[in-house]
LOTOR-996916 format. One record per residue (C-alpha): x, y, z. Coordinates in pm, whole numbers, plus 50000, padded with zeros to 5 digits. Layout:
<nodes>
XYZ/...
</nodes>
This chain:
<nodes>
290886251883271/294586260983367/295656296683443/299196312983583/298596331783906/301396359283913/303606344884195/306936354884273/309336355883982/308076322583848/304136324383864/302246294584007/300126273783762/296776262283891/294046242283738/290296255183790/286886236483705/285936242083348/282116251283443/281616279783716/284826294983693/285316330883557/289026346883487/288986382983520/292026400283412/293166436583300/292546447982910/295666435482801/297786466382636/300806459782439/303856477182568/305386510982345/307356499982044/309626526682173/309596535882532/312806561782526/311126579482223/307766579382411/309086592482733/311366620782520/308156633582358/306346633182671/308896652982822/309356678082552/305526680582482/304296680982865/300696688082972/300276724983096/304066728883138/306666739182964/309476711382822/311436699383125/314916709082981/313536747982932/311886746283291/314946740583470/318176761183475/321606752683474/322086767583802/319286749884007/319256722484219/316886693184139/315396666584316/313796637384178/311406608784363/311016572684245/309386543084386/310966520884600/311766482184564/308176471484655/306586488584305/307236474383981/307966510583861/310236508283531/312526533283705/316016521383525/314156526083198/312806560983270/315546578883436/318226578283170/315846597982957/314746622983223/318246626683320/319156633182924/316836661882944/318706674383238/322036672283092/322846708083120/322686706583510/325576695483681/324996661383812/326276672284166/323316695284173/320546661684122/319216642784370/317326608984339/315096604184656/313556569884712/310176577684827/310016545685083/307226562985316/307336538285597/308906508885432/312706498285514/315526514385293/316506498385008/319636480185001/322926490384720/321846458284535/318106465984534/319266501484437/321106490084106/318236467584010/315806496484028/317486521883903/320316511583668/324186507583787/325136541583607/322256561683767/323536549684106/326996554884011/326766589683875/324136605984073/323206610984465/320736585484574/318886591484917/316706565385068/314186587085266/313366580485631/310076588385780/311676583586126/315016602086099/314116641286257/317346654886106/316266650485764/312786663285761/311316696585770/308166713385879/305816726985658/302866737185877/299386721185825/296726710285609/293386733285666/291936702485837/295096699386080/297206672785924/301056679985999/303246683585695/306866671885733/308436661085448/312336652985328/314436682485360/316506677285053/313496675984831/311726707785010/314916727284979/315916717784623/314956745584338/313446721484129/310936691384235/309976663884008/308226632284072/308066598683867/305856569783939/303386546883787/299806548383826/297206517483919/294206514184146/295286515984514/293236499584778/292596529885000/294196560784818/292326555384497/295296553584267/298926555084309/301566579284158/301296613984104/300876633284464/301426600584644/305146606484534/305096632384797/302966619185085/303126596185187/306316586985006/308466616185154/306626624185459/307416619985816/305716592086002/303276619186213/302096632585852/301756594885721/299956583986034/297176612285989/296686603885606/295976568385732/294386570286058/291046549186154/288606572386028/289916577585699/291046543285631/287396531385730/285406559285510/283616545085250/285326564484974/288506553885073/288806526184786/290186514784458/289496539884193/288356568084381/290236602984412/287886632484428/285616628484742/288416599684881/289416619785233/293066601885179/293566609884816/291916646784905/294646650585192/297506638084953/296706665584672/296196690084949/299826683885084/301536681484735/299326715884642/300746732984938/304376720784889/304706726784550/305946700584255/307326712983957/307026686983719/305416649283713/306436620583532/303626589583568/303616560783337/301136528883332/302736494183280/300936459283173/301426424583311/304976424083182/306056455983328/306466474582987/305396510582952/302136512382781/301476549582834/303286580982944/301936611683132/304086641383221/303706677983281/301656696583561/301496670983834/297446670983892/296586673883528/299206647783440/297986623783721/294436628083627/295066617283263/296806587883354/294046578283610/291416580283355/293386555983107/294256531883409/290846528083501/289916522783159/292186491783165/292086477883532/288386481383631/286366454683548/282506449883599/280906415583746/276986411683743/277206392884100/279566384584366/281316351584370/281586322084647/285286316584607/287586343884476/291536334884424/293756361084396/297476372984413/299406403384491/300856403384128/304266386084163/307366398984242/308116426684354/304496436284454/304346402284672/307476405984856/305496407685190/302176398385363/301846434585440/301626443985078/299456411884994/296646426485153/296206447284846/295376415784668/293136401584938/291276437184903/290716434284515/288946400484588/287076412184844/285186436984609/283586404384475/283246380684718/279946372984888/279446378885249/280636345185396/282616336885106/286096324085066/289226343784920/292276323484818/295286346284796/298786332784653/301666359484776/305126344984785/306216367185077/310066360685022/310666393585286/308386376185536/305406397485677/307866416185723/310026417886034/310276457586002/307436479386115/304706469886339/302136452786115/303226416986289/303276430586614/299736446386575/298256411686439/299606395286731/298086417186988/294726402486957/293006374486909/290656377986619/290406402986331/286966416186542/289326423986839/291846437986619/289186464886469/288056472686827/291706479586907/292536502886627/289256522786634/289516526686981/290366562287127/294166574787139/295096539586937/298126550686737/300656525086607/302466522286260/301136499686006/297736499286187/296356508985871/296976474985667/296016457085960/292486475985969/292086468085589/292846434785648/290556427785973/287446447685749/288096418985476/288126391185725/284606402385877/283356392785549/285356366685436/287386338685512/291126344785401/293166315885302/297046320185182/299366300584976/302976311585027/306516299684979/308366317085275/305906320785563/305196288685778/301836277885871/302366287686218/303196322286087/300056323285861/297696313986136/299526338886368/298516364586087/294786353686156/295026336185798/294426299385722/297716285085531/297246263385243/299746240885086/297766236084754/295476261384592/293456234284378/293116212884692/291776239884918/289636251084593/288136212484605/287516216384986/285526248184963/283466233984672/282656203284861/281096223785138/279476246584894/278046225184613/278386218684281/276886255584175/279896275184329/280816301584170/284756310584136/286366340584016/290346342083963/292186374383970/295536358683803/297096394783811/295756405684153/295266442284232/296626450183863/293096439983810/289966455584016/286586439483991/283556455284094/279596446484102/277896465383876/274616469984066/271506471083801/
</nodes>
């Protein structure tokens, strides 16, 4: 059985045994025949809001938040239609803010690729920084004490519009919607509190859960307290084509998008597997190892305790070098030590949340990594086992476990979220 794993921009062909291998992918939904018209109709007939062009007056300032380079959001196709509906607003009154969270700023070349050359040329583009105090504004705190500091340009705009794409998220439940406010445009201290060790360790902080997920509950609270005037969420397929558009009131539109994404992405299995081969959905999601933990997390939902996860992630951007993910991994000798550190009183470091998720996975299963850009030494330093050839690695596992080894492959990685359906 030959399959093609989503890996970088070209994919990676892998051969699996004909017997004992299960391939799980999202329900494929074809792209819309006319994306622009679907977007236009959603903006003109939104959920629980007046049409966008009627909502915004010509004298008002507008801020639009968009995904950064680590997300396959088709902003270059969404923004032109959205901006057409705002043609009565002078361009100098509109700012497009890249919701980087704590990620690095996007380069001019990346911005053109993400947003389109004309948009970059004609509109003010702002790379949000979670660390630049001059560009942040205090807005109090949530009822449970999370400080709210957001991008100043966003907060001070008359009209605030989020754009995003919705897929299951490994600890926030689903992406898109209110996540485009926080963590997308939040200060580090806000982001840290949304990703602290107790919240990350909560059993409901996982794929597909929003209500009762303490992380998503807090994200919604921040968006509710600070206000969003209009929201646009899309769902995309493996070809990055838009399959659905949901626009209007933030929470109503996002809830509808989540219901749709759940039907497409979440797939039930009867029992766990000995080996799960996964990806991080290819470029741009597998640009670095930090992001690839999502693919490992998807696999962890259906791997047996003591089983093996083989993750294929190109990691063209390294671990990466920015942030503290690399330094935290290097600060302990094992995943168990990492968890002890992170859960110790007073521990607080940037990127600890992804290390925590990775270590939690490694307490249950061995994780092997196929990467074209990370050296074997770099992979081992990240507490993972490097592999050059996935087929050979699989054969080695099968030699140890025997002919009855149950194998699962997730070619699209976290675009598919499998789960064991308990009888």
